[in-house]
C-alpha positions as CSV (number, residue, x, y, z in Angstrom):
1,X,172.7,18.5,199.3
2,X,171.4,20.2,196.7
3,X,168.1,18.8,196.4
4,X,164.3,19.8,197.8
5,X,165.0,18.8,201.2
6,X,167.7,18.0,203.5
7,X,167.1,14.6,203.7
8,X,170.4,12.5,203.3
9,X,170.9,10.6,200.6
10,X,173.5,7.3,200.4
11,X,175.3,5.7,197.9
12,X,175.4,2.1,198.4
13,X,177.8,0.5,196.4
14,X,178.1,-3.6,195.9
15,X,180.7,-5.9,194.8
16,X,181.6,-8.1,192.4
17,X,185.2,-7.8,191.2
18,X,186.1,-6.3,187.5
19,X,182.1,-5.7,187.2
20,X,182.1,-2.9,189.8
21,X,183.0,-0.7,186.8
22,X,179.6,-0.9,185.8
23,X,178.9,1.3,188.7
24,X,181.3,3.9,187.3
25,X,179.4,4.0,184.2
26,X,176.2,4.7,186.0
27,X,177.5,7.4,188.2
28,X,179.2,9.2,185.0
29,X,175.7,9.4,183.3
30,X,174.4,10.6,186.9
31,X,176.7,13.4,186.8
32,X,175.9,14.6,183.4
33,X,172.5,14.7,184.2
34,X,172.6,16.0,188.2
35,X,176.3,17.9,188.2
36,X,175.6,19.6,191.7
37,X,174.4,16.4,193.1
38,X,176.3,14.9,196.0
39,X,176.4,12.3,198.6
40,X,176.2,12.9,202.3
41,X,176.8,9.0,203.2
42,X,179.0,6.6,200.9
43,X,179.2,2.7,201.6
44,X,180.9,-0.1,199.7
45,X,182.1,-3.3,200.1
46,X,184.4,-5.5,197.9
47,X,185.2,-3.8,194.8
48,X,183.0,-1.4,195.3
49,X,184.7,-0.1,198.3
50,X,187.4,1.5,195.9
51,X,184.7,3.2,194.3
52,X,182.9,4.7,197.3
53,X,186.4,5.7,198.8
54,X,187.8,7.4,196.1
55,X,184.7,9.6,195.7
56,X,185.0,9.9,199.7
57,X,188.3,11.2,199.4
58,X,188.3,13.2,196.5
59,X,188.4,17.3,196.8
60,X,186.6,18.2,193.1
61,X,183.0,17.9,192.5
62,X,180.9,15.4,191.6
63,X,181.4,15.5,188.2
64,X,185.4,16.0,188.2
65,X,185.6,13.0,190.8
66,X,183.8,10.4,188.7
67,X,185.6,11.4,185.4
68,X,188.8,10.9,187.5
69,X,187.1,7.4,189.0
70,X,186.6,6.3,185.4
71,X,190.2,7.1,184.3
72,X,191.1,5.0,187.2
73,X,189.5,2.2,186.2
74,X,190.0,2.6,182.3
75,X,193.9,2.3,183.3
76,X,193.8,-0.5,185.2
77,X,194.9,-4.3,183.9
78,X,195.2,-7.3,185.9
79,X,199.2,-7.1,186.5
80,X,198.3,-3.6,188.2
81,X,196.0,-5.9,190.4
82,X,198.2,-9.0,191.1
83,X,201.3,-10.5,189.8
84,X,200.7,-13.1,186.7
85,X,204.1,-13.8,186.2
86,X,204.7,-17.4,185.3
87,X,207.5,-17.6,188.3
88,X,205.3,-16.0,191.0
89,X,202.2,-18.1,189.7
90,X,203.8,-21.3,189.4
91,X,205.8,-20.8,192.9
92,X,202.3,-20.1,194.7
93,X,200.3,-23.1,193.0
94,X,203.7,-25.3,193.9
95,X,202.9,-24.1,197.7
96,X,199.5,-24.7,197.8
97,X,199.9,-28.4,196.5
98,X,202.4,-28.9,199.0
99,X,200.5,-28.0,202.0
100,X,197.8,-30.4,200.9
101,X,199.9,-33.1,199.9
102,X,201.9,-32.7,203.3
103,X,198.6,-32.3,205.5
104,X,199.5,-28.8,206.2
105,X,203.1,-29.5,207.5
106,X,205.1,-26.4,207.3
107,X,208.1,-27.5,204.7
108,X,207.5,-24.6,202.9
109,X,206.9,-20.6,203.7
110,X,203.5,-20.0,204.6
111,X,200.9,-18.9,201.9
112,X,198.4,-16.6,202.7
113,X,196.6,-16.1,199.3
114,X,196.9,-17.7,195.9
115,X,198.0,-14.4,194.3
116,X,200.6,-11.6,194.9
117,X,198.5,-8.7,195.3
118,X,201.5,-6.1,196.1
119,X,200.4,-4.2,192.8
120,X,197.0,-3.5,194.0
121,X,198.3,-2.1,197.3
122,X,200.8,0.5,194.7
123,X,197.9,1.3,192.4
124,X,195.0,2.5,194.9
125,X,198.1,4.6,196.9
126,X,198.7,6.3,193.7
127,X,195.4,6.5,192.6
128,X,194.2,8.2,195.7
129,X,197.3,10.2,196.3
130,X,198.2,8.4,199.6
131,X,202.0,7.6,200.2
132,X,201.5,6.5,203.7
133,X,197.7,4.6,203.1
134,X,196.1,7.4,204.9
135,X,192.9,8.9,203.1
136,X,193.6,12.6,204.1
137,X,190.6,14.0,202.2
138,X,188.0,12.2,203.5
139,X,188.6,13.9,206.9
140,X,189.0,17.6,205.0
141,X,185.4,16.4,203.4
142,X,184.2,16.0,206.4
143,X,185.7,19.2,207.8
144,X,183.7,20.8,205.2
145,X,180.4,19.4,205.8
146,X,180.3,17.5,202.0
147,X,180.5,14.4,203.7
148,X,178.7,13.2,206.7
149,X,180.0,9.5,207.0
150,X,181.9,6.8,204.5
151,X,181.6,3.0,205.4
152,X,183.8,0.2,204.4
153,X,182.8,-3.3,205.0
154,X,185.5,-6.5,205.6
155,X,185.0,-9.6,207.3
156,X,186.8,-10.5,210.2
157,X,188.4,-14.1,209.2
158,X,189.2,-14.6,213.2
159,X,185.7,-14.3,215.1
160,X,183.1,-14.1,212.0
161,X,182.1,-10.8,212.1
162,X,180.9,-8.2,209.7
163,X,182.8,-5.4,210.3
164,X,182.1,-2.1,209.0
165,X,185.2,0.4,209.6
166,X,183.1,4.1,209.8
167,X,184.3,7.8,209.6
168,X,182.3,10.1,209.6
169,X,180.8,13.2,212.0
170,X,178.9,11.8,215.4
171,X,178.5,8.7,214.2
172,X,177.2,6.5,216.7
173,X,178.4,2.7,216.8
174,X,176.2,-0.1,216.3
175,X,176.4,-3.9,216.9
176,X,174.1,-6.6,215.4
177,X,174.6,-10.6,215.5
178,X,177.1,-11.3,213.4
179,X,177.6,-7.8,212.6
180,X,179.1,-4.0,213.5
181,X,180.7,-0.8,213.3
182,X,183.9,0.2,214.3
183,X,185.0,4.1,214.1
184,X,188.3,4.2,212.6
185,X,190.5,7.0,210.4
186,X,190.1,4.9,207.1
187,X,192.8,3.9,205.0
188,X,194.4,1.8,202.2
189,X,194.5,-1.2,204.3
190,X,190.8,-1.2,204.4
191,X,190.1,-1.3,201.2
192,X,192.5,-3.9,200.0
193,X,190.5,-5.9,203.0
194,X,187.2,-5.3,201.5
195,X,188.3,-6.5,198.2
196,X,190.6,-9.8,199.3
197,X,188.6,-12.6,197.5
198,X,188.6,-15.2,200.0
199,X,191.6,-18.2,199.4
200,X,192.6,-16.2,195.9
201,X,193.5,-13.1,198.0
202,X,195.7,-12.4,200.8
203,X,193.7,-11.5,204.0
204,X,194.9,-8.3,205.4
205,X,195.4,-7.3,209.4
206,X,193.2,-4.2,210.9
207,X,193.1,-4.0,214.5
208,X,193.6,-7.4,216.0
209,X,192.5,-9.6,213.4
210,X,193.0,-10.5,209.8
211,X,190.2,-9.3,207.5
212,X,189.1,-10.3,204.5
213,X,186.3,-9.6,201.4
214,X,183.6,-8.0,203.2
215,X,180.2,-9.6,200.9
216,X,181.3,-13.2,202.7
217,X,178.9,-12.3,205.9
218,X,177.2,-9.1,205.3
219,X,173.9,-10.6,205.7
220,X,172.4,-6.8,204.9
221,X,174.4,-4.5,202.9
222,X,171.8,-1.7,203.1
223,X,172.0,-1.5,206.9
224,X,175.3,0.3,207.0
225,X,174.4,3.3,205.2
226,X,170.7,2.9,207.6
227,X,173.2,3.2,210.8
228,X,174.8,6.2,209.0
229,X,171.6,8.3,208.8
230,X,170.4,7.8,205.2
231,X,167.1,8.7,204.4
232,X,167.3,7.5,200.8
233,X,169.7,5.0,198.8
234,X,170.7,4.4,195.5
235,X,172.1,0.9,195.7
236,X,174.3,-0.3,192.9
237,X,174.0,-3.8,192.2
238,X,176.8,-5.7,189.5
239,X,174.0,-8.5,189.4
240,X,172.1,-8.8,186.4
241,X,168.2,-9.0,186.7
242,X,167.0,-12.1,184.5
243,X,163.1,-11.7,183.0
244,X,160.9,-13.8,184.5
245,X,158.4,-14.1,181.2
246,X,161.9,-15.5,179.5
247,X,163.7,-18.6,180.2
248,X,167.2,-18.4,181.6
249,X,169.8,-19.4,178.7
250,X,171.6,-22.7,178.9
251,X,175.0,-22.1,180.0
252,X,176.7,-25.1,180.1
253,X,176.5,-28.0,178.3
254,X,177.1,-31.5,180.2
255,X,178.6,-31.5,183.4
256,X,179.2,-28.3,185.3
257,X,183.0,-27.2,184.8
258,X,184.7,-26.0,188.2
259,X,184.4,-22.1,186.7
260,X,180.8,-22.5,186.5
261,X,180.6,-24.0,190.0
262,X,183.0,-21.1,191.7
263,X,181.0,-18.7,189.9
264,X,177.8,-19.7,191.3
265,X,179.3,-19.9,194.7
266,X,181.0,-16.2,194.3
267,X,177.8,-15.1,192.8
268,X,175.4,-16.4,196.2
269,X,178.1,-15.3,198.8
270,X,178.8,-11.4,197.3
271,X,175.5,-10.4,194.8
272,X,172.3,-12.1,196.2
273,X,172.6,-10.4,199.4
274,X,172.0,-7.4,198.2
275,X,168.6,-8.2,196.2
276,X,167.5,-10.0,199.0
277,X,167.8,-7.1,201.3
278,X,166.5,-4.8,198.6
279,X,163.0,-6.9,199.2
280,X,163.6,-6.8,202.5
281,X,163.4,-2.8,202.6
282,X,160.7,-2.4,200.4
283,X,158.5,-4.7,202.0
284,X,159.4,-2.9,205.3
285,X,158.6,0.7,204.3
286,X,155.4,-0.7,202.7
287,X,154.3,-1.6,206.3
288,X,155.5,1.7,208.0
289,X,153.6,3.7,205.4
290,X,150.7,1.8,206.0
291,X,150.9,1.6,210.1
292,X,148.7,4.0,212.2
293,X,151.2,4.5,214.6
294,X,154.6,4.5,212.8
295,X,156.3,7.1,214.4
296,X,155.2,5.4,217.9
297,X,157.5,2.4,216.3
298,X,160.8,4.5,216.9
299,X,161.2,2.8,212.5
300,X,161.5,4.9,209.6
301,X,161.0,4.4,205.9
302,X,164.1,4.6,204.2
303,X,163.6,4.9,200.2
304,X,165.6,2.7,197.6
305,X,166.3,3.1,194.3
306,X,168.2,-0.4,193.4
307,X,170.0,-0.2,190.0
308,X,171.1,-3.7,188.2
309,X,172.4,-4.0,185.0
310,X,170.4,-4.6,181.7
311,X,172.6,-7.2,180.5
312,X,174.4,-10.3,181.9
313,X,177.8,-8.7,182.6
314,X,179.2,-12.3,183.4
315,X,178.0,-13.6,179.8
316,X,180.1,-11.1,178.3
317,X,183.3,-11.9,180.0
318,X,184.0,-14.8,177.8
319,X,184.0,-12.1,174.8
320,X,186.7,-10.4,176.3
321,X,188.8,-13.5,178.0
322,X,191.6,-13.3,175.2
323,X,192.9,-10.0,176.7
324,X,194.1,-11.6,180.0
325,X,197.8,-12.4,180.2
326,X,198.9,-15.5,178.7
327,X,200.0,-17.3,182.1
328,X,196.7,-16.1,184.1
329,X,194.4,-17.3,180.6
330,X,196.0,-20.4,180.8
331,X,194.7,-20.9,184.5
332,X,191.2,-19.9,184.1
333,X,191.1,-22.1,181.2
334,X,192.5,-25.1,183.4
335,X,189.1,-24.4,185.5
336,X,187.0,-24.6,182.2
337,X,186.1,-21.2,181.4
338,X,185.9,-21.8,178.1
339,X,183.3,-24.8,178.5
340,X,180.7,-22.4,179.8
341,X,178.6,-18.6,178.3
342,X,178.3,-17.4,182.0
343,X,181.9,-16.6,183.3
344,X,181.3,-15.1,186.7
345,X,184.5,-16.2,187.9
346,X,186.2,-14.7,184.8
347,X,183.8,-11.6,184.9
348,X,185.2,-11.2,188.9
349,X,189.2,-11.0,187.6
350,X,188.9,-9.8,184.2
351,X,190.5,-6.6,185.0
352,X,191.4,-5.5,181.3
353,X,190.8,-2.0,179.1
354,X,188.0,-3.9,176.7
355,X,186.1,-5.1,179.4
356,X,186.3,-2.5,181.9
357,X,184.9,0.0,178.7
358,X,182.0,-2.3,177.8
359,X,180.9,-2.5,181.8
360,X,181.8,1.3,181.5
361,X,179.2,1.8,178.8
362,X,176.7,-0.5,179.9
363,X,176.5,1.5,183.4
364,X,175.8,4.8,181.2
365,X,173.5,3.6,178.8
366,X,171.1,2.1,182.3
367,X,171.4,5.7,183.7
368,X,170.4,7.5,180.8
369,X,167.5,5.0,180.6
370,X,166.4,5.8,183.9
371,X,166.9,9.0,184.1
372,X,163.5,10.3,184.9
373,X,163.0,7.8,187.4
374,X,166.3,9.0,188.8
375,X,165.3,12.6,189.1
376,X,161.9,11.9,190.6
377,X,163.7,9.9,193.3
378,X,165.8,12.3,194.1
379,X,163.5,15.2,194.1
380,X,164.3,17.0,191.3
């Protein structure tokens, strides 16, 4: 790593669905300002797993890798994530309805998710240059010393464990209450599993169990990077940090529609824990710095720079709702997305050019605004 010391710098990428395009915008700003920068440690969860895997698998230098990643996001549409045609959506909804009405009786083929994500598999295989599902570029980057380790986190539905699938060089396994690591050769299936929104996307079979979105049980989102040897971390969240001095805007009039409740639940599961873990890490670092015998504890501080959007990405989503395919837009409106100003549910699935480009633009602006702070953090 081309900084003033040999410390391992990690990039930690959280979830947020389509909002993960914000991470790409921030990385574009970072690549322009520090073109020779690279991250020996990469971790990702949910949609952030796509970004982490792409960077880890790329043979190019950091700026070129980020530009290819930006092109990937700018070319994506909802139809490339899951099928939105009327026959497919209607059939799936009918199967779910029959399952509920008949008390789970198996009178129809089992339904593993509310949507068919076959298009996403094809999209990722093409984007990552993987015909057989293997991400061969990761092993090559490790062999060349450009990459130390990459971790993708999923949730095992069988036992409730949070599993970080790790590919790297001389990486010891770890096991903590509710979370563990598994050494493996990463594939497209690991990314699909990490992105599999519960109930909405079908789970993916990995090892001996079925796995879904990695954010469900990940109580310590920064811990994988620490276990992989990071001394410093840049963590990019997609959750807006409201000002403590400005009252939060009223987003819903009257009784909250399902879209509001579902959006809040998803944010609580997938985004809130990163903020909490960041706060705990900063407090822990402060305690270690003030400890008279910190070295004797066997613990070490891990410096953290947390990046969060300067604008509420959920509030922006409603402006681009019209871009969604008609059938799917009709379904989301049935959940009340037009009855609230803050549509976090909509923001999660709004894989459409207008919204994606706006996310990238905000990420770039935030990166440019914090350039001096970033330079000081990485030792420039």
